[in-house]
C-alpha positions in Angstrom: 127.7 32.1 67.2 129.9 35.2 67.9 133.2 35.1 70.0 132.1 36.2 73.7 134.9 38.6 75.4 137.0 37.2 77.9 135.7 39.8 80.2 132.4 39.4 80.2 132.8 35.0 80.2 134.9 36.1 83.5 132.2 38.4 85.1 129.8 35.8 84.2 132.0 33.3 85.7 131.6 34.9 88.9 128.1 34.9 88.9 127.9 38.3 87.6 124.9 39.3 85.5 124.4 41.8 82.5 122.3 44.3 84.1 122.3 47.1 81.1 124.2 47.9 77.7 124.8 51.7 77.4 124.9 53.2 74.1 128.3 54.1 74.5 129.6 50.7 75.1 129.3 50.5 78.9 128.1 47.1 80.2 126.6 47.6 83.7 127.1 43.8 85.6 125.8 43.1 88.8 126.4 40.3 91.5 123.7 40.0 94.8 125.9 38.8 97.2 123.0 38.4 99.7 119.3 40.2 99.8 121.3 43.3 101.5 124.7 43.5 99.6 125.1 44.0 95.5 128.3 44.3 93.6 128.3 46.3 90.5 131.0 46.6 87.6 130.6 49.3 84.9 132.7 47.8 81.8 134.2 49.9 79.6 135.0 48.3 76.7 136.2 51.1 74.2 139.2 51.5 76.7 139.2 47.8 78.3 138.8 49.6 82.2 136.4 48.5 84.6 134.9 50.5 87.4 133.9 48.3 90.5 131.4 49.4 93.0 128.9 48.2 95.7 126.2 48.9 97.6 124.4 47.6 101.2 121.0 47.8 102.0 121.3 48.8 105.3 117.7 50.2 105.8 116.5 47.0 104.7 119.2 44.9 106.8 118.7 46.8 110.2 114.9 46.8 109.9 114.8 43.0 109.5 117.6 42.8 112.5 114.6 44.4 114.5 116.6 47.9 114.4 116.1 51.1 112.7 117.8 54.2 111.5 116.3 57.2 111.9 112.4 57.2 111.4 113.1 54.2 109.9 112.8 54.9 106.4 114.5 52.1 104.6 113.5 52.6 101.4 116.7 55.1 100.6 119.0 54.0 103.3 122.1 52.3 101.3 125.5 52.5 102.3 128.2 53.1 99.7 131.9 53.5 99.4 133.4 56.2 99.5 135.3 55.8 96.3 134.8 53.2 93.7 137.8 51.7 92.1 138.8 52.0 88.8 141.1 49.2 87.0 141.9 47.2 84.1 139.1 45.0 82.9 140.3 41.7 84.2 138.8 38.9 86.3 142.0 39.6 88.6 141.2 43.5 89.6 137.1 42.3 90.2 138.4 39.6 92.3 140.5 41.7 94.9 137.9 44.4 95.2 135.4 41.5 95.9 137.9 40.3 98.7 138.8 43.6 99.8 134.8 44.6 100.3 134.3 41.2 102.1 137.1 42.2 104.6 135.5 45.5 105.5 132.6 44.7 105.8 133.5 41.3 107.7 135.5 43.7 109.9 132.8 46.0 111.0 131.9 45.8 114.9 129.0 48.1 115.9 130.1 47.7 119.4 133.9 48.9 118.5 135.1 52.1 119.2 138.1 51.9 117.0 
């Protein structure tokens, strides 16, 4: 069996699964943290970089909690970061980004004006 790249092994150890492998060598990983929150890592093996992003299905989340946004079109209401994070293809970078996102989302209080 061929050797597995350490970054691929690290992503699997964190619970990420390969979703797509592009022709240009970019591997797309996903981790469903909850039924609403998905983390994505795009690994470019050619330059050993990783792009980290996430999406929160806020439309479905609100709907499931008896709330709605606008006309309650849940299919296309996702919350994304304004900027994705790019760093080295390293498990430490991905783990730091996971912690950062959880901190941001965990601190959101809908009754807070700040």
